[in-house]
N, C-alpha and C positions, 0 to 999 in steps of 0.2 A: 607574573606575581599574583599570589592568591589574595583574594579580597579579605579585608579586615572583617571582624564580626559586626562592627557597626555598619559597614557597607552591605553585608549579607542580610542583616536585619532590615535595613532601609529597602533593599531590593525586594525582600519578601513582603514587606508591608505595601510597597508600591504595587506589586503584582496583585496582591489580595484586594486592595482597594479598587484597582482598575476593574477586576472581575466583578466585584460586588456592585459597582455603579452601573453595570449593564442592566438593561431593563428586562432582558429575556432569561435571567437566572431565576430558577425556582427557589422556594424556601428550603427545600431539601438540599439543593446544591449549595445554597448559602451556608447552611449548617455544616455541611461537609467541608467547605472552604474555611470557615472559621475554626473548625476543629483541627484541620490540617495546619492552618497558620499557627495556632497555639502550640501544637505538638512540635512543629519545626522550630518555632521560636524558643521553646524550652531546650531543644537540642543545641541550637546555636549558642545559647546562653550558658551551656554547660550543665543543664539540669535534665538531660535525657535519661529516662529510666532504663534500667537494665532489662532488656527483652530477650536476649539470647540464652542466658543461663539463669538458673535459680539463684536468687540473691543469698540463699542460705547454704545449699550444698554445692553450688556452682555447676550442677549437671544441666545438660540441655534437656528441654522437655516441651512437648506440644500440648500437654494437659496442664494448663497453667491457671494460676490465680494471681490477680494483680494486687500488689501491696502498695497502697498509697503511702503508708508510713515508711516502708522500706525502700520505695522508689524503684520497683521492678517486679518481676515475676517470682512466684513461689511455685515449685512443682507440687503435685498432689501429696507427696510424702512430707513436704515441709510446710504445707499450708496452715498447719496449726500454730506456726510461729507468729501469725497475725490473724486473729479471729475476725477481723474486719476485711480481710482480703476478698476481692471480688472475683468470683468464678468466671472464667473467660473461655468461651468455646473456640474451636479452631478458626472459624471465619472472623471473629472479632480479633483474635490474636494476630491473624494475617493483616487485618486492617491497621492495627497498631504498628506492626513491623514495617509496613509499607507507607505509613503516614497517609493512608486512604481512609479517612474517618467518615465512613458511609452510614453506619448503623447508629441507632439511638444509644445502644450499649457502649460502643466505642466513643461516641461523643460525650456520654456521661463520664466515662473514665478519664478522658482528656480534661474535661472541665473540672472535675473533682481534683485531679492531680495538679492542674494549674492553680486552683484555689489553695491547695496544700502548700505549694511552692511559693506562689506570688502574693495572693490576695490576703494572706494572714496579716499583712501590714496596713490594712485599711485602704488599699488601692481599689479603685472602682473599675479596673480593667476588664474583669469578666462580665460585669453588668453592661459595660459599654459594648463589648463584643457581641453579647446576646441581643442588645438593642438593635444592631444592624440586621438582625434576622427579621 
């Protein structure tokens, strides 16, 4: 029997907190863990961004721009649909696809997307997550 979303979220949080409480984890590893946690939590909650195809033309592209407003990638041909789209190189794009939030750029995208989806309601969740770093 598949786990409910509540159980999946609980298990995700439990694993993240277990890893964060270890003394041998570096600040860089903590940031990657928090980024991956937020990214996976968005996916479990139904807010995963579209990362496979351009949200405008629906074509696959590795030359991408992330649209916070649109909730996914825009190819270079469609990037003018969102003047605030964030240009993403191939390594950052791969990090987002694999939920391996290792770089400062991918962490920035994750936290900005999280803020766009969740924190617009005066929740303090992002500040809390940043405080554990």
